[in-house]
N, C-alpha and C positions, 0 to 999 in steps of 0.2 A: 466569472461573467455569467455563468448559468445559475439558475435557481431551480428549486424543486418543481415549480409549475412548468417551466420550460422543458425540463427533463421529462416530466410526465406526458406532456404534449408530444415531444419527439418520440417517446416510446410508443405512444398510441398511433402516431402516423406511420411509424416503421412497422409495427406488429399488426395492427388492425387493418390499415389501409395499404400496406405493402408499398410505401413510397420510397424513392431513392433519396439519398442525402441531398442531392441538388433540388429535389422537390420539397423536402422537409424544411430546409433553411429559410426560404422566403415566407413560410407560414408561421415561423417563430418570431417573437419580438423580444428584444433585450429590455428588461424592466429595471435594471440597476446599472450603476457605473456611468462613466462618461459617454458610453455608447447607447444610453437609454433611448428607446424608440427605434433603433436600427435593427436590422436582421443579422443574425450570426452567419458566418461563412460556413459552407459545407464542411470545411476542415474542423471548425469549432464543434459542429454537430457530431462529426465523426469522433472527435476526442471525448466529448461528453458521453456519447453512447458507449464507446469502448471502455471508458473508466467505469461506467455503470455495470457493463457486462463483466468486467474483470472483478469488480467488488462482489457481484452476485455469484460468480464462480468460486471465489475465495470463501464466501459464506457457505455455499453448498458443500465445499470440501471440508470445511470445519464441522458442519453438521454431520457429514458422513463419518468423520473421525469420532465425533461425540457419540453417535449412535453405535458405532463399533465398540468403543470403549465401554459404554454402559451395558451393551449386550454381553460383553465378556466379564461383567462385574467390576469394571474399572471405574476410575473417576473421570468425569467429563473433562475434555481438553478445553482450556480457555483460549479465546482468540488472542494472537500475539499482541495486538494493539491494546488489549485489556490487562495483560499480565505485566506488573511492574518489574522492571529489570533492576537488579541491585547494582549499585555503583561500585565498580571494581577499582580499587586503588591499591596498587602494589606498594609495599613498604620499601624504603630505600635500602640498598644492599648494605649489609653490616661488614665491617672489615674483618678479614680472617686473621690468623696468627701472624702472617707476614705483613699485614697492613693493606693487602690487596683487597679491593672491594669485589673482585670477581667480574667486573664489567668489561675488562680488557681481554686481549688475547694472551693466553698463557704461553710463555716461551719455554721450550724444552731443549735442554742441551744434550747433544748426542756425543757419546764417548767414542 
């Protein structure tokens, strides 16, 4: 529901003008979706700003790790969202000498 323009305005109102969420929400206007022309709720503004702050904190942490790795002569760490993860497919179990695939519980006979 939020767009970059609404986020930028909310950040400006929060940081520069020190307004509360209840004061920010009526000043914003939704420009997309079925609620176009309406004002977001304070809860929506809270989520939007919290998501932005969380992303900024994650980016700052990643930058700190990169600076530390490069300072130690290491390779910069890529953001987890950028690094492709290999698809892990485990092969099916192969039957052993007794024909057991190893998937079940082994029974032990006690003498």
